[in-house]
C-alpha positions as CSV (number, residue, x, y, z in Angstrom):
1,M,37.7,-70.4,-24.0
2,P,41.4,-70.5,-25.0
3,N,44.1,-68.6,-23.2
4,F,45.2,-65.6,-25.2
5,H,48.8,-65.5,-24.2
6,Q,50.6,-64.7,-27.5
7,Q,50.6,-61.3,-29.1
8,V,50.0,-61.3,-32.9
9,V,50.0,-58.4,-35.4
10,F,47.6,-58.3,-38.3
11,K,49.0,-56.6,-41.4
12,S,47.4,-55.7,-44.7
13,P,49.2,-55.1,-48.0
14,S,49.7,-51.5,-48.7
15,T,48.6,-49.9,-52.0
16,S,50.9,-46.9,-51.7
17,V,53.1,-46.0,-54.7
18,D,56.6,-44.5,-54.9
19,S,57.7,-41.5,-57.0
20,Y,58.1,-43.8,-60.0
21,G,54.5,-45.1,-59.7
22,Q,55.5,-48.5,-58.5
23,E,53.8,-50.2,-55.6
24,T,56.0,-50.1,-52.6
25,G,55.2,-53.6,-51.3
26,A,55.0,-52.3,-47.7
27,E,52.5,-53.6,-45.2
28,T,50.2,-51.6,-42.9
29,T,49.6,-52.7,-39.4
30,E,45.9,-53.1,-38.9
31,A,45.6,-54.5,-35.4
32,T,47.7,-56.0,-32.6
33,K,45.8,-58.6,-30.6
34,R,46.3,-61.3,-27.9
35,A,45.7,-64.7,-29.4
36,T,46.3,-68.5,-29.1
37,V,48.7,-69.7,-31.9
38,R,49.2,-73.4,-32.4
39,Q,50.2,-75.9,-35.1
40,M,47.5,-78.3,-36.2
41,S,47.9,-82.0,-36.5
42,G,45.8,-85.2,-36.9
43,R,42.1,-85.0,-37.5
44,E,42.1,-81.2,-36.9
45,L,44.6,-80.8,-39.7
46,A,42.6,-83.1,-42.0
47,A,39.4,-81.2,-41.4
48,A,41.0,-77.8,-41.9
49,S,42.6,-79.0,-45.1
50,Q,39.1,-79.3,-46.6
51,L,38.6,-75.6,-46.2
52,Y,42.2,-74.5,-47.0
53,S,44.5,-77.1,-48.6
54,D,47.7,-75.6,-47.2
55,A,46.4,-75.2,-43.7
56,S,48.9,-76.0,-40.9
57,W,48.4,-73.4,-38.2
58,K,45.4,-72.1,-36.2
59,V,45.2,-68.6,-34.6
60,I,42.3,-67.8,-32.3
61,C,41.6,-64.4,-31.0
62,R,38.6,-62.5,-29.5
63,Y,36.0,-61.4,-31.9
64,D,36.5,-58.1,-33.8
65,P,34.3,-57.5,-36.8
66,D,37.1,-55.6,-38.5
67,L,39.1,-58.8,-38.7
68,M,36.4,-60.8,-40.5
69,D,37.4,-59.3,-43.9
70,S,41.1,-60.0,-43.5
71,L,41.7,-62.8,-46.0
72,T,44.3,-60.8,-47.9
73,W,46.2,-59.9,-44.7
74,T,49.0,-61.7,-42.9
75,I,49.4,-62.5,-39.2
76,T,52.9,-62.0,-37.6
77,Y,53.8,-63.9,-34.5
78,G,57.3,-63.3,-33.4
79,S,59.5,-64.2,-36.4
80,K,56.7,-66.3,-38.0
81,V,54.4,-64.9,-40.7
82,F,51.1,-66.6,-41.5
83,E,48.9,-66.2,-44.6
84,I,45.2,-66.3,-43.7
85,G,43.3,-68.9,-45.6
86,N,40.0,-68.9,-43.7
87,A,38.4,-66.8,-40.9
88,N,35.6,-68.4,-38.9
89,N,33.3,-66.7,-36.4
90,V,33.2,-69.6,-34.0
91,G,29.6,-70.8,-33.5
92,Q,28.4,-67.4,-35.0
93,R,28.4,-66.1,-31.4
94,N,30.7,-63.1,-32.0
95,R,33.1,-64.2,-29.2
96,M,36.1,-65.7,-31.0
97,I,37.5,-65.8,-34.5
98,E,39.5,-68.8,-35.7
99,F,42.0,-68.2,-38.5
100,I,43.2,-71.2,-40.5
101,C,46.7,-70.2,-41.8
102,T,49.8,-71.4,-43.6
103,E,53.3,-70.3,-42.6
104,V,55.0,-68.1,-45.2
105,T,58.6,-69.0,-45.8
106,D,61.2,-67.0,-47.7
107,G,63.1,-68.5,-50.5
């Protein structure tokens, strides 16, 4: 089992509207978890690219059923923001979730 030393925040897009009826674009914090965050390379990156073509990062955390429907969410780790491309219940054992992500860059 990986060491969960990093703290990550799961955020969902908000559907709130301002006084003009426009969506605010704000995000809602859904969960804060301990996780393992690492950049993929080599065979692992090639295999992940078959599931999600822009895959470059892997985030692994303890299983939480609320996180399994998080494909429209983002994961924030320090100053990095990741878009979730795939969520995998590792071995269908309800112990860990493996997120295949791509880093979001501004500009």
